[in-house]
C-alpha positions, 0 to 999 in steps of 0.5 A, a space after each residue: 022176737 020173731 024169725 020172720 023176715 023183714 020187709 024187703 024189695 023185690 027179690 028173686 025166688 032164690 034170693 028170697 029163700 036166703 032171706 028167709 035162712 038169714 032171718 031164721 039165724 038172726 040175719 047173722 051172716 056167718 051163721 047163715 053162710 056156714 049153715 048154707 055151705 053145709 047143706 050143699 052136697 060136695 064142696 059147693 056152697 052159697 057163692 061157690 060157682 060150681 054150686 048151681 041154683 037148683 043145688 042151692 034151692 034143695 039146700 035153702 029149702 031143705 034148711 027151712 023145712 029142718 028149723 033154724 037156730 038163732 046163735 046165742 046172744 053175747 053178753 053186753 058189757 053195759 045198756 050202752 051200744 054202738 051200731 054201725 050200718 050201711 047200704 050198698 047198690 050196685 048200678 043205683 038202682 041195682 042189687 042191693 044189700 044192707 049191712 049192721 053191726 052192733 057193738 057194746 060200750 067197749 066197741 066189742 063186736 056182738 053181731 054181724 047183720 046182713 041181708 039182701 034188699 032188692 034185685 033193683 034197689 036204690 042206694 037210699 032205700 039200702 041205707 034205710 034198710 040197714 038201719 031197721 035191721 040193725 035196730 030191730 036185732 038190737 032191740 030183739 036181743 038186748 034193752 038198750 038205754 044208750 045208743 050211737 048209730 054210725 052212718 054215712 047216708 045224710 039222706 037218712 040222717 036228715 029224715 031221722 034226726 033232722 025231722 024231715 020228712 022221707 025224700 026217697 019214694 017208697 021208704 015209708 014202711 023202713 022209715 015208720 019202723 026206724 021211727 018206732 024202734 028209736 022211740 024205744 031207746 032213751 038216749 040215742 044220737 048218730 055220728 056221720 061217718 065220712 067215705 074215708 071212715 072205717 065202716 064194718 058193716 060195709 062188707 056185710 051190705 055187699 054180701 047182701 047186694 051179692 045175694 040180691 044179684 042172684 037169680 032166677 
């Protein structure tokens, strides 16, 4: 298990610091947000408009210097899991984020993950990063033998499960990481989500896009 950040597209220095804090807590959005809010002096916080970039930067640097602890890993009911993933890009390309929710076989939430992807990144890239994020944390915490990935991106589905070469420029790093991760799970399949289907990873991807928009 590593706390080094996963690969990302271009991010501002401030957004990069937030991503490093997220990595330190296993990309658990609630844990990272709570830690940052506590580190900001006064009543400010990560998304408080009254918090200046300088205050936020000092809080982030202090957290990284002091060390971060991953939250405890909830016990799973079996070696069967459900993974929701989603990517979000404002402007496509624009500030982009990735989200993932890990559930057990009973569909009880085990982890809510999110991260910024890039300040000017397309939606398809964000979708790849979301899948990589969910798989990397699933494998870091558990030993899955059966997995259902619930995803709305037909581009990623065709590339990953359909055997097509990636059609989105620049996603090779993410695609290779996804293929390697899935190769260690004996039984995996996907379910395509329609736009009308609920996806709990959507809100987490939005948070990631909010962070990707940070500057400087």
